[in-house]
N, C-alpha and C positions, 0 to 999 in steps of 0.2 A: 504493499500499499504506500510505503514511503516513496518508492520509485515513481508511482503514478502521480503523487503529490508533486514531486520535484519536476517531473515533465510538464505538468499543467502550469506550475508557477513560472517555468522558463518560457512556455508558450505565451502566457499573459505578458511577461516582461518583454519579449520580443515584439509582440503586437503594440504595446505601449511605447516602446522605443521608436517603432516605426511612425506612430502618431506624433511623437516629439520631432522627428525628422521632417514630417510633413508641415508641422507648425513652423519650424525653423526656415524652411523654404518659402513659406508665405510671409516671411518677415515678422513673425510674432515671437520675438526672442524671449520675452518674459514668460509667455505661456509655455514655450518649449522648455525653458529652464525648470519651470514647475513640474512639467510632466517627466523630465529627466529625474528630478528629485523623487517623484512618485515611483518611477521605475526602480530606482535604487532602494527605495523602501520595500518594494515588492520582493526584491532579491535578498535583502538582509533580515527583515523582520521574521520570516518563517523559522529562521535558526534559533530564535528566542522563544517561539511558541509551539509550532507544530513539529519541528524536527529536533526535539531535545535528545 
C-alpha cells in the first residue's frame, strides 16, 4: 500500500509542477511560485504523516 501511496503522490506532484510551469509561461510569476511551494509541500509532508 505504501508503494501505491508514493506513486499517487508523485503523480500529483508532477501534475501540479506542470501547472506551475504553465503559470510561469503566462507571466504569472507569483502564482507559479505559490504552486511550486505547494508542490514541495506535497512531496515533503507525507514523510511526516503517511510514510512514518
